[in-house]
C-alpha positions as a Markdown table, in Angstrom:
| # | Residue | x | y | z |
|---|---|---|---|---|
| 1 | Met | -23.7 | -4.3 | 79.1 |
| 2 | Ala | -26.0 | -5.9 | 81.5 |
| 3 | Met | -28.3 | -3.9 | 83.9 |
| 4 | Thr | -27.8 | -4.1 | 87.6 |
| 5 | Ala | -30.5 | -5.4 | 89.9 |
| 6 | Ala | -31.3 | -1.8 | 91.0 |
| 7 | Gln | -31.7 | -0.7 | 87.4 |
| 8 | Ile | -33.9 | -3.7 | 86.6 |
| 9 | Asn | -36.1 | -2.9 | 89.6 |
| 10 | Ala | -36.3 | 0.8 | 88.7 |
| 11 | Phe | -37.3 | -0.1 | 85.1 |
| 12 | Lys | -40.0 | -2.6 | 86.2 |
| 13 | Thr | -41.4 | 0.0 | 88.7 |
| 14 | Ala | -41.5 | 2.8 | 86.1 |
| 15 | Ser | -42.9 | 0.6 | 83.3 |
| 16 | Gly | -45.7 | -1.0 | 85.3 |
| 17 | Asn | -43.9 | -4.3 | 86.1 |
| 18 | Ile | -43.3 | -5.1 | 82.4 |
| 19 | Asp | -40.3 | -7.3 | 81.8 |
| 20 | Ile | -37.5 | -5.8 | 79.6 |
| 21 | Ser | -37.5 | -8.7 | 77.2 |
| 22 | Val | -41.2 | -8.4 | 76.5 |
| 23 | Leu | -40.9 | -4.7 | 75.8 |
| 24 | Tyr | -38.0 | -5.4 | 73.5 |
| 25 | Leu | -39.9 | -8.0 | 71.6 |
| 26 | Val | -42.9 | -5.7 | 71.2 |
| 27 | Ser | -40.9 | -2.8 | 70.0 |
| 28 | Val | -38.9 | -4.9 | 67.5 |
| 29 | Gly | -42.0 | -6.5 | 66.3 |
| 30 | Leu | -43.7 | -3.1 | 65.8 |
| 31 | Leu | -40.7 | -1.8 | 64.0 |
| 32 | Leu | -40.6 | -4.8 | 61.6 |
| 33 | Cys | -44.3 | -4.7 | 61.1 |
| 34 | Val | -44.2 | -1.0 | 60.1 |
| 35 | Leu | -41.2 | -1.6 | 57.8 |
| 36 | Phe | -42.8 | -4.6 | 56.0 |
| 37 | Leu | -46.1 | -2.7 | 55.7 |
| 38 | Trp | -44.2 | 0.3 | 54.2 |
| 39 | Ala | -42.3 | -2.0 | 51.8 |
| 40 | Ala | -45.5 | -3.6 | 50.6 |
| 41 | Trp | -47.3 | -0.3 | 50.1 |
| 42 | Ala | -44.3 | 1.2 | 48.3 |
| 43 | Ala | -43.9 | -2.0 | 46.2 |
| 44 | Val | -47.6 | -1.8 | 45.1 |
| 45 | Asp | -47.2 | 1.9 | 44.3 |
| 46 | Val | -44.0 | 1.4 | 42.3 |
| 47 | Trp | -45.5 | -1.6 | 40.5 |
| 48 | His | -48.5 | 0.5 | 39.4 |
| 49 | Gly | -46.2 | 3.2 | 38.2 |
| 50 | Trp | -44.0 | 0.7 | 36.3 |
| 51 | Ala | -47.1 | -1.0 | 34.8 |
| 52 | Asn | -48.3 | 2.4 | 33.5 |
| 53 | Thr | -44.8 | 3.2 | 32.1 |
| 54 | Lys | -44.4 | 6.1 | 34.5 |
| 55 | Val | -41.5 | 4.5 | 36.4 |
| 56 | Arg | -38.5 | 3.3 | 34.5 |
| 57 | Asp | -37.0 | -0.2 | 34.9 |
| 58 | Ala | -33.9 | 1.2 | 36.6 |
| 59 | Ala | -36.0 | 3.0 | 39.2 |
| 60 | Leu | -37.9 | -0.2 | 39.9 |
| 61 | Ser | -34.7 | -2.2 | 40.4 |
| 62 | Arg | -33.2 | 0.5 | 42.6 |
| 63 | Phe | -36.3 | 0.5 | 44.8 |
| 64 | Val | -36.3 | -3.3 | 45.1 |
| 65 | Ile | -32.6 | -3.4 | 46.0 |
| 66 | Arg | -32.9 | -0.5 | 48.6 |
| 67 | Ser | -36.0 | -2.0 | 50.2 |
| 68 | Val | -34.5 | -5.5 | 50.5 |
| 69 | Ala | -31.3 | -3.9 | 51.9 |
| 70 | Leu | -33.3 | -1.9 | 54.4 |
| 71 | Leu | -35.3 | -4.9 | 55.6 |
| 72 | Leu | -32.2 | -7.1 | 55.9 |
| 73 | Val | -30.2 | -4.5 | 57.8 |
| 74 | Cys | -33.1 | -3.9 | 60.2 |
| 75 | Ile | -33.7 | -7.6 | 60.8 |
| 76 | Trp | -29.9 | -8.2 | 61.3 |
| 77 | Met | -29.5 | -5.2 | 63.7 |
| 78 | Phe | -32.7 | -5.4 | 65.8 |
| 79 | Ala | -34.0 | -9.0 | 65.5 |
| 80 | Ser | -30.9 | -11.0 | 65.9 |
């Protein structure tokens, strides 16, 4: 649903004359940046646990599948 001209003007006035598309790109970029940083941190943590035989193979594979699924769904929903 598109915004009316009055809604666009009200948004620009309240946001300090920032365009809606710029704010959208910044927020999606921030979301994806945080998700990829989290996935990298968690992957390193799980890898160290797996290398020290504290994490089983099944847990490692579940983590990889869930992380990839989370990243793909977020990219599909927010960055398409």
